[in-house]
C-alpha positions as CSV (number, residue, x, y, z in Angstrom):
1,X,0.0,0.1,0.0
2,X,1.5,3.4,-0.9
3,X,2.5,5.8,1.8
4,X,-0.2,8.2,0.9
5,X,-2.9,5.5,1.2
6,X,-1.6,4.5,4.7
7,X,-1.6,8.2,5.7
8,X,-5.2,8.5,4.4
9,X,-6.3,5.5,6.3
10,X,-4.7,6.8,9.6
11,X,-6.6,10.1,9.2
12,X,-10.0,8.0,8.4
13,X,-9.4,5.9,11.4
14,X,-8.7,9.0,13.7
15,X,-11.7,10.8,12.3
16,X,-14.1,8.0,13.6
17,X,-12.4,7.9,17.1
18,X,-9.3,5.8,17.0
19,X,-6.2,7.1,18.8
20,X,-3.4,8.0,16.7
21,X,-1.5,4.8,17.9
22,X,-4.4,2.7,17.2
23,X,-5.0,4.2,13.7
24,X,-1.3,3.6,12.8
25,X,-1.4,0.0,14.1
26,X,-4.7,-0.8,12.1
27,X,-3.3,0.9,8.9
28,X,-0.1,-1.1,9.2
29,X,-1.9,-4.3,9.8
30,X,-4.0,-3.7,6.7
31,X,-0.8,-2.9,4.6
32,X,0.7,-6.1,5.8
33,X,-2.2,-8.1,5.1
34,X,-2.2,-6.7,1.6
35,X,1.5,-7.4,1.0
36,X,0.9,-11.0,2.2
37,X,-1.9,-11.4,0.0
38,X,-0.1,-10.2,-3.0
39,X,2.8,-12.4,-2.2
40,X,0.3,-15.4,-1.9
41,X,-1.2,-14.4,-5.2
42,X,2.3,-14.5,-6.8
43,X,3.1,-17.8,-5.2
44,X,-0.2,-19.3,-6.4
45,X,0.3,-18.0,-9.9
46,X,4.0,-19.3,-10.0
47,X,2.6,-22.7,-8.9
48,X,0.0,-22.9,-11.5
49,X,2.2,-21.8,-14.3
50,X,4.8,-24.7,-13.0
51,X,1.8,-27.1,-13.1
52,X,0.9,-25.9,-16.6
53,X,4.5,-26.2,-17.8
54,X,4.8,-29.8,-16.4
55,X,1.6,-30.8,-18.1
56,X,2.8,-29.3,-21.4
57,X,6.2,-31.1,-21.1
58,X,4.4,-34.4,-20.4
59,X,2.1,-33.8,-23.5
60,X,4.9,-33.0,-25.6
61,X,7.0,-36.1,-24.6
62,X,3.9,-38.2,-25.3
63,X,3.3,-36.6,-28.7
64,X,7.1,-37.1,-29.4
65,X,7.0,-40.8,-28.7
66,X,3.9,-41.3,-30.9
67,X,5.7,-39.3,-33.6
68,X,8.9,-41.6,-33.2
69,X,6.6,-44.7,-33.3
70,X,4.9,-43.3,-36.6
71,X,8.3,-42.6,-38.2
72,X,9.4,-46.2,-37.3
73,X,6.2,-47.5,-38.9
74,X,6.6,-45.4,-41.9
75,X,10.1,-46.7,-42.5
76,X,9.0,-50.3,-42.1
77,X,6.2,-49.7,-44.6
78,X,8.6,-48.0,-47.1
79,X,11.2,-51.0,-46.9
80,X,8.2,-53.5,-47.4
81,X,7.1,-51.5,-50.4
82,X,10.6,-51.4,-52.0
83,X,10.8,-55.2,-51.5
84,X,7.5,-55.7,-53.2
85,X,8.5,-53.3,-56.0
86,X,11.7,-55.3,-56.4
87,X,9.9,-58.6,-56.3
88,X,7.6,-57.2,-59.3
89,X,10.6,-56.1,-61.3
90,X,12.3,-59.5,-60.9
91,X,9.1,-61.3,-61.8
92,X,8.6,-59.1,-64.7
93,X,12.2,-59.6,-65.9
94,X,11.8,-63.4,-65.5
95,X,8.6,-63.4,-67.5
96,X,10.4,-61.3,-70.2
97,X,13.4,-63.6,-70.4
98,X,11.0,-66.5,-70.6
99,X,9.0,-64.9,-73.5
100,X,12.2,-64.1,-75.2
101,X,13.5,-67.8,-74.9
102,X,10.1,-69.1,-76.3
103,X,10.2,-66.8,-79.4
104,X,13.8,-66.9,-80.8
């Protein structure tokens, strides 16, 4: 709480019958409560941000592992496809050679 607010509060408290010492004590108590509240809010926000970061990190790691698994499956599929294409080529060449031997 700014000093002007504290002085304003002291004057308010004195105007309703508090002694100067009581008004100062009450204004100081209110100021301390406000500071503690702000610190508590900062700590709460910091904790929430840490939780969100951990959650994002875990989701990212899960996504990364899924992506790696997908990449491995794609590589295996490409290998299988190349083997099939090679087999088709070998079979086609075999048929072509056989046809060439039949018709000299």
